Structures are given as structure tokens and as C-alpha cells.
N, C-alpha and C positions, 0 to 999 in steps of 0.2 A: 503492499499500499505505498500508497507518496501522497503528499501535499500540493495540494494545487490551489490555486489562487485566481477565479477567470474576472478582470476587471471589466463591469460592462452585462446587464443580465438582460442585454436584449435579444436579439431574433437568432445571433451567432455564439454569443457568451452564454445565453442559458441551456441552447440545446448543447452547445462544448461540456460546459458545466454537469450537466445532469448526465451524459453519457460519460462522461469520466468515473462519476458518481458509480456508475450503473457497471462500471468493468472495477470498479471493488477502491478505490481511490477515497479519501477524503479531502473534498472540495467546497470551499465557499468564494461566491458570488460578492463580488463587492460591487454597486451602484451608488452614483451620489441623489439619483430618484428616491427622497424618503418615501412616496407614496406606491412605489414601484415595489420597495423592498417590501413593506407592508405588508402589502398585497401576496405578493410571492410566501411571506410567510404563512398567510391565512389560506394558501393554498389557492388565490389567484390569479391565473398566467393572466402576463400583457399582451399577449399574441397567443392566434391560433397557429395550433400544429399537431394535425394527427399525432397520439399519444405523448403531448409531452405535457400535459398534468398527471396521465398515469404514474410517469418515469419518474418525474419533481416528487409526488407524492411517496412513493416507494421508497426512492433513496434521502428523502426527509426521514421519514419513517426509519429507515435502518442507523440514521447520521451518520449519514456520509455528505451527506448535502447542506449547507446553511448558508444565511445568505445575510447582509448588514451592509452598512453605510460606510461604515470606518476603514479607512485605508489600514490605520494600522492594526483594529483586530483582524482582517481579514489577513494580511502579511506576518500576522507573528510568528505562523511556523511553517509558511510556504518556502519550497526549494523550487519550484514555479509559479512563476507569475504569466498569465495569457493575459494579452491587449486586445481586448475583443468589441472597442467602441466603435461610435459610426464615424463614417468616414465622408462626410454630404458632398454635393457637387458645388465646387464654389461660384463664382461669378462669370467665370472664363471657362468653366468645364472642368476646370483643375480641382483634385480631392482636395477637400475642405480640413486640415489635419489638427484643429483644435481642440477635439478631445484627446485624439491621441499625444497631443504635448500634453494638455493638462494630467492623463493617466502615467506621462513616463514621469514627471517631476513629483506628484505624490506618491507614487511606488520610491521614487531616489529620497524623499524626504522621509521617509519611514522604516524603509527596509536597513536591519543591523545587521545580518545574515548572509552568506553568498546566497544569491540566487542567478535562477537563471529567467531571462524577459524573455516573451515569447508572443512577437507580434501575431496575432489571428486577424485580426482586421487587413481589409483591402488595403493596401498602401502602395504610392507613388516608390517608384526604383527608386530607391538611394535611403530610402527612409529609416531601414536599418541602422543604416550608419548613423544617421540625424537621431534618433531614439539614444543611439550609446554617448553621443554627446551629450544632450540632456542632461542624463544621468550623472556623467562624469562633472558635469558644470554644478551639478546641484550639491554633489558630494565633498567633505571635506575630508575623508577620511579615504582609507584603502580597501573596505569593505568587497569583496570579487564579487562581479557579477558579466553573466554572459549573455546577449542578444541572438535568437533563434528566429526567423522568418518559416511560419507555417501556415500557405492560406489556406482557406478553408474553402471548399465546393458540396455547400449547402442545398440543396435544390428545394424550395417552400413547398410542403405542403410532402415530402419524403425525406426531412432532413435528418430524424433522427434512423433513418434506413442509410441514408449515406452516409453517417455518419460511421455505423456499424459495418457496416460492408461497404468501403470505400472500395474507387479505382486504381487509389495509389496515394500517396502520402508524403507533398513535398517540405523537405525540410531545407532553411538555408543559413547558414554562419561561416563567422570568422574563425570561431573554434568548433573545431571536429567535433572537441569530447564533448561539448555543451551538448551538439546537435545529436550527438548521439544518444544522451541522457536521455532526449525526448523521443526520438525513436524509440526508446526501453516502453516507454508510454503507451505505445500503438502494436508495440507485439501481438498484445491478445487479437489483435484484430486482422491476424495470418493474411496481411496484404503486401505489398511493395511499396518502399518505402525508398525514395529516391532523397538523397543529400548531397545538396551542391553550397553554391557562396550565395550569400544573403540577396545579391541583386539579382541573380538569375532566379531564384525563387520568387520574390517580389513579380519577375516579369510574366512567370508562368500562369501567375492567377491570370491578369491582363489577357494574355495571349490566348488562354484559353477562353474565355471568357467570350472575346474580341473574335476571335471563330466561331464558337458558337452564334454568335449576333451575326455574321457575316452568312451561314447557313442559311437564316433566317428570312435576312433579307435577299439573298439569290434566290430560294425556293421561291418569296414572293414577286421577285422581276420576273420569275418565270413564268408565274400564275396570271401576271399582266397581259403576255406575252400571249399566252393561253387563249386567255379571253378574248384576243386580238383575231386568233388563229382557228379556234373552233377548235381547240385539246382541252383534254380534261388533267388539269395538274396533277388532282388526287392520283391518276392514273401516273403520270409522268412519274412522279415522286416515288410510286412505287416501283417501277419500271428500273429508275436510276437507283435507288436502293438496294435492289439484287444484287450490282454490282459493290464485289467486297469492298473497294479502293473506296466506295462514296458508303453504305452503308443507312439505312432509314429513320436516324435520329434524327429531331432537328427538320424533318422536310416535311412541314405540315404548314402551307398555305393558310394566312389569314389575316389577322387585323394589325400583326407586330406583337416585337417581343415589350415587355414592360417590367416593373417590376424597381427593384433595390439596386440590382445589379449590371446587370446588360446597360441600361443606357448610361446611367454613371460613368462607370468603367471602359466603356466604349470611345466616349467624349474624355475621359482622361487620358487616355492612352493617347489619343490623337492630339491634346494640350501636352504633352510630355512629348512627341515627337516633332510636334509647334517649333516649343520651346529653343530645342535642340538642332532647328534648321532642317527638320526633314520634313517629307510634304504625305500626309497621310491620304492620300488621295481615296485607294478604296475605304478608310473606313469613313470617310467625307459621304462616300455613297452609301454604306450602309447605312448611315443616320438619319441621311433623308429619303432612302427607299421605305425605309421604317416611318417614318413621319406620315409620307404619301399614302400609306397602307388605310391609314384613320381617315383623311380627306377620301380615301376612293369608296368609302362605307359612305360617304355623304353624297358622291355626287352618283354613286346606285340610288340612294332614299329621290334625289332632285330626277332622277329620269323616272322615276317609277311614281311619283306626284306630282312633280314640275313645280309648282311653288311649294315652298317648306311653310311660311308665314299662318299661324293658326294650324298644325297639324302637329297631332300628339303621336308620339313618337317613344315606341317601350325598349328599353337597355336589356337584355336577358344577359345580367350577369356583370358584377361591376369589379370584383378582386382583378389583378390583371393573369391571375391562372386561379385553376380549383385549385381547393383546400386548402388554400386560405385567406385568410381576411385583409390580403397587405393591398392599397391604391396607392401605393408610387408609382408614379408614370404609367397609371392602369389608362388603357385605350379608353377605356370607357370613359372616364374622365374628360380625355381630348376629345371625344366625339360628341359631346353631353355639351360642350362648351361652344364647340363649331353648331351645332345645331341649333343653340341657345342666340345666339349671333344671327343666323337667319331666320330666325323666328318661331321655331319650333318649340313647341310645349314638350318637357321630359321627361319620362319616368323610365324607375326602375326596379332590380330587383335580383337578388342573390342572396344563396342560401345562410352564406355566412359572415358576408362585408357590411350587411345593413348600417351597422351603430359605424364603422369606420366611414361608410361613402355619407352617412350625415353630418359628417364633420369635412369633408374631402367635396362634395358637390352636394352643398346645401340646396340649389339650384333645382335639384332635381328630385322629382316627387316618388317616395319608394311605397312601392306596393308591397302585400302580407306574403304574395304566390304569384305563380306566373301568370294564374288564371284571371286574377283580380289585374294583374297589372294589363293582360291583351285586352281586358272590357274596353271597349269606347278609341283603341287606337291605332292609328291610321296606319301603320305598320309596325314590325317587331323588327330588331336584330339583337341576334344572337352575338356576344361582344366574347363571354367564357363558357370556356368546353365544360360544365359540370356534365357528369353524368346524368340528372337527373331531368335536364333538357331532353337529352337524347331519348328518354320515357314520357315526354308529355301526350294527352291524348288532343294530336293536332287539327282534329274535327270541331273539338269543342275550343279550342285556341281560334280557329277557322272564324266558328259560330259569332265570338265575343268583343272581335275584330271589326270597327268601322269598314276597313276595307283589305283585303285578305295580303298583303306586302310584307315579306319575311327577308330579308336581310342575313344570311347566315354567313356572320364574319368567321368562322370556325369551321364551317363543311362538316357538320353533323350531321346532317341532312341529308337522303337521297334527292336529286335534281326531278328524278322520273314520278317519287312518290308524292312528293310536294305539290307538282304540278296534278295529277290526279287527286290531290285533294280539294286543288280548286285554289292555291296560291299560286302568286306571282312572285316568285322566288328565284333568287338570284344570291350566289354564292362564290367564292374567289378563286376564280380561276377554273372555272367549271367548264369554257368553251363556248356561253354563249356569244351570240354576232349577231342578235339583235332581231332575229327574223320571225323567232319565236313567242315575242311579246304577247 
């Protein structure tokens, strides 16, 4: 059993802490948000993630997981301190490191024994060196420490599984011994552990997310071409995916990527390239294609309804992806604001994200279920591919609507079936050439 402290009880920090505790370690999560820590002590989760509430409760009962707002208390016996605080997008697309800076200084102020500081947050290349400099500047003694980069690869909605069954663990440090000690924490997971230098480890995270975002924008570009040429992007993606060099993952055309990682990480990587005199043209195209996918939904609605002024549009799904309540950079928010600008009345429903959506998109009228949402709507837009939407009574939905217009932003329905049910149906890249409207 090792003594681990996790700074930040947000999405990454809480999942990391709970999973390490479940592996038999003693873990303390530190967060300066008093309300969040008090809620966690009462078993109330600050985020929705399948299985997390049960995981936290089990390890709290076992005495392996605790929460505090005090750095001194949290680091009292720590051998490893994971920094897992937010790195929000800055004014020019750069990563804002204010919380990392605060965490590094707070660690330095209270540590009184050797520790290994592990950067879990997604941070710009070079941050590990910068954190080490901060700690040294804040210390007046020779307490030994080392800095290790350990980027996270957790997907919202499957974060616990991603932690426990990772494709790989990446560690970077200028201190090989420290990196190997962190590697010991991950040995029970029986996965590939890659040890490299600090900056390479930091770059692996950005390169990975940028590549996945590129796949999404690529298939969306192909979808737009499919629409013009009369091909079906779902069949195209399937045919592509059978090639072992390509594979099927992240080839689902739709309204684009969102969430807390891909949008800001692609922007941050482009910013890092630009300030070093490089020209990240591919990354810029990835971002522009992603933005245009939201505009494409609005164009499809205009084709179906002509003038959107006074029309009621319902959004099926508000979270940026299923199995989460995360609304950060959610396509639904962008689409809703465009529709409002064009004079439409916007309604929405999501199985999990309603509370968060009320804060993020207060201009959207929230419905209690999909059928209440559909009642009186001039069009529905599938924005999030929740499983329950695949099993709706679509005949009932059609009867409730003013006009049977459905824009399928996630291609979850079969075009022929929707046409048979009497819908004006448009998916993303499903081969429409305008002749069957």
C-alpha cells in the first residue's frame, strides 16, 4: 500500500483517486472548494460518471479514500502527489495554468519530506520543468522531490474502465528512478508502461487527442462530400474501417466533437506551434470543420422549414456525449445559440444533463421527457446519441409534432424507416441529393 495525494477532486482527480484507492492504496483528495469536499464527505458526487458513486463509497467505507481542503493534512504522509487540476482555455487558445501554479506552490509550502510530484493534468509541453522550478523557488531547504508527467487518457462515460484497463500508461521524467516508482503504482493493471522524458510524455497527450479529433473532422468532411455525391457515409466508414491500417473507431459522422478535452487541446497544440513559428494548418482545418458541423445542422433546418423565425426546435440530447452530464463545448449549446439568433424557440431534453444545461443554456426550455419535448415542435434534432433515443416510439413522436422534420445529427436512425414513418428526415452524409425531399 502506498500513500497517494491527489490535488483536485474534479473529473480526473476524483476518478484517479478512487481507482488508486480501489487498487489498495491509501488516497487523500485535496480540493480548495469547501462545498465540493463537504458534498464528497456526504457521498454526493460533483459529476455524473457511471459507477463512480459506488466506487467512492466503497473505498471511503474501507478507510482507503478521504477528502480534505487542507494541503498540510493531505500531504502529511504522501509519497506521491498527483496534480489533477483544471487547465481551461485561455484568451488565445493557450492552456491557462493558474491552477497548476497554485497547486505547485501550495505543495512546496507544506511538504516536509521527499515526495514525487506527478502531473496528471493536461498541460503544455514544458510544464513539468516549470513546476519543478516553482517548487524549487518556494523552498528554502533541501527536501528532495522529483516531477513526473503522467497524462490521463480517460473518456467521460467510461472513465473507470479506462483507468483500470488502459491501452497504455505514459510516464515522463528526467529522474528515471522516480518514473519507475510511479510505474509500480500501475503494475496491478498489467498494461504497457512507457517511460520517456518529461516533454515527450506531455506531447503524447496532445498528439493523441489531436489525432482523434482529426479522425472525427475527417469523417465529417467525407460526410459532406457524400451528401453532394449521393453516397452513404455510414457505409463508407464501415468499408474504410475494415482496413486494419484504419480501423473503425472515431469514424462516426455527426455534429462534431465537444467536451473538456478535444476542443481545448487542439487549440492549445495549435497555439504552441504558432508561438514557435510553425504553421499548424491541419489543426486549423480540424477546428473549422468541427465548427461547420454545427452550422450544417442549422442549414438543414432552414432547408426543411425555410424561415426559422417563430419555429419551435427540439434538441434530443444536450450533453456533449452519452453517459455524462458534461456540457463543456457541447454541440447542443452552439446549435441552440445559432437557432435563437435566427428567431427560433429552442427546447431540449437530456437523460442526465438537465441540471447542468439549465445553467449553461438558460435560453433553452427544458422538457421532462422526449415526448413532452416533441409536442408542438416544428423539428427535432438528435444531438447526443443516448441509447434511449434509439428506442423511442417514433410514430408517437411524429403525431406529437407540428411538422414531422427530424435532423439526425448522430445518424442513429435508418433513413428508409424514417421515410416510411412519414418523417422529413436528414442525417449527416446519408447521400441525399435533394430529389427525394
